[in-house]
N, C-alpha and C positions, 0 to 999 in steps of 0.2 A: 383214606392214607393222600390220597390227592391234592383235597382241599385241604390239607397239613400242610407237604410240604409248598404247596402256594402261598400260602398266610405266609411263610418262613422266608422263603424267595422274597415273599412280596417286603416281610420286616424289613429285611434288609437292604434294601433294593432304598425303601422312606428311612433307613439308617445313614443311609451313605448319602441320597436328597441333601437329607439336613445335615450331612457334617457339611459338604459342596455346598450349601446357604451358607451360613456357616462362619465361612470363611470369605467368602465374599463381600457379606453383610460388613463383615469387618475390616476387607481391602480397602483402600476410600484411596483413588487418580490422581493424579497431581493437578493441585488446580490450574487454568488454564482460567483466560481474560482475553479479551478478541477488542476491540476498539476502529475506528476508525475517524481524519483526521483530513484537513483539505489541507493541513501548514508543517510540515515535520517537526515548525516550531514548539506545535501543543504534544510531543511524543515530551514524558520525561527527563528522560538519559539523554537528547539531541542537545548542546549549549548554540543557540545564535547569536551569529553579534555580528554578519554583515551578508553582502549576497540579497541577490530579491527578482527572482528565475519564476517567472509566471507563465505553465503548460494553460490551455485550453483543450474544450474539449471538440472543438469546431475551429471548422477554417478559421482564418483572420478573414473572410471577404459575414463571414456572420458570427461568429465572437465578439463584435464589435462593429455594432454599427449607429449611425448619427451619435457618433461618441459617447455612448450608449453599452451597458459588454453585456452582450446578448445568452455566451458562452458558459455554461459551470467550469468552475479554470481550481486550480492546483501552488498552492504556493512553496517555493523552498527556500531555507536560509540556510545552504552551505553545499557541504557532498551530497549524492546520494547513491550510495552501491546497487540498493533496488527500489526499483516501485513501486512493488510490489506491496512493502512496506518492511516495520521491522520489529522483531523479537530479541526480549533478551527474559531471563530467570531472573525473579527474586526472589530467594531460599531455596523456594519447594514448587512457584507460581512462574508458570509461563505466560507475561505479556505480552501480547503481539500490535502493532499499531497497523495498518491499510492505508494506504495512502485514498483518499478517492476524489472524486473532481466536487465542490461546492458552490456555497454563494449562492446557489438559482439558478437557474437557467438554463440550456438545452444542458440533457446528462450529465445534472444535478446528481450525486448520492453514485453514479457508478465506479465502478473497480478504473486507477487512475495508470496505474501499469497496462501498455500495449492499445490506449488510447486517445493519446495527445495528438490533433492535428493541428495544432501553430502552436510558438512560442514567444516571449514576450519581454525579454533583461531592462528590470527595471536600478538592475547596481547602479551604484555609482562610477563604483573602482573593477569592478568583476567582470568578469571577459566568461563563458561559460561554453561547456559543449551537452551533446545531449546523445545519447547514447543506444545503441540498437541494443544490447547484450549486455543484463545484469554485470555487473563489476566493472564496466566501462571499455568494453570489449564493442567488437566489430563497427562497424560501418556508425561512425558521429558526427553527429551538426555543428559549427559555430558561429556564438551567438555572442554579439562585439556587446560592452557594454554602454549601460546609456549617452544620448551624447551630449551635448556640452549644456543645453538649455536645458538639464530633465526628464529631456523626451524620448518616452519607452515606446520605442521601435515593437510592433505585433509583426512573426514571419510566419507565412506556410516550414512546417518540417516537410524536405524533400519525401520523397517518394517514398523511397526504402527507408524511411524513419517512422513517415506515420502510421498512425497507430499502429507501429512498431518501435517502443521507443521503453529502455528498458532502466535508464540508469543514467544520470549524468552529474557534472565534475562541472570547476570551473579551467576552465582551460593556460 
């Protein structure tokens, strides 16, 4: 008698498990894709037409030596409200682009947010600010447009922003 009850309970549990497994197998999670980019113009929904801000992984003395770039860097053209990246739903799929340092050198492949040590503004007409917080908040540092001869001066981030950079905006 005990063996019959055990078989009945086992059969009920097995049927319940099979029902849950069938429902789980037919439920599809939303598709998600994540990419890394070193330039915000590589994000399909961002239109870039002006600006040229370079953020380097290293301080200026290490980033550029003897006229050569030795540090990985990220380039931004336009405002960037979060250096972590940007996401957008396209139908039921979430696509995310994360900003990373690239182009070889020290820091290559590292996430860009809160990792920059120096900045170079090569924009012909635009000044920039780099901010401590996402959404253009907190302490900021101003970077003037490049000089009259097209020189792009590299500048170290101030202590409050070095490795604490979260957004950048036209000034």
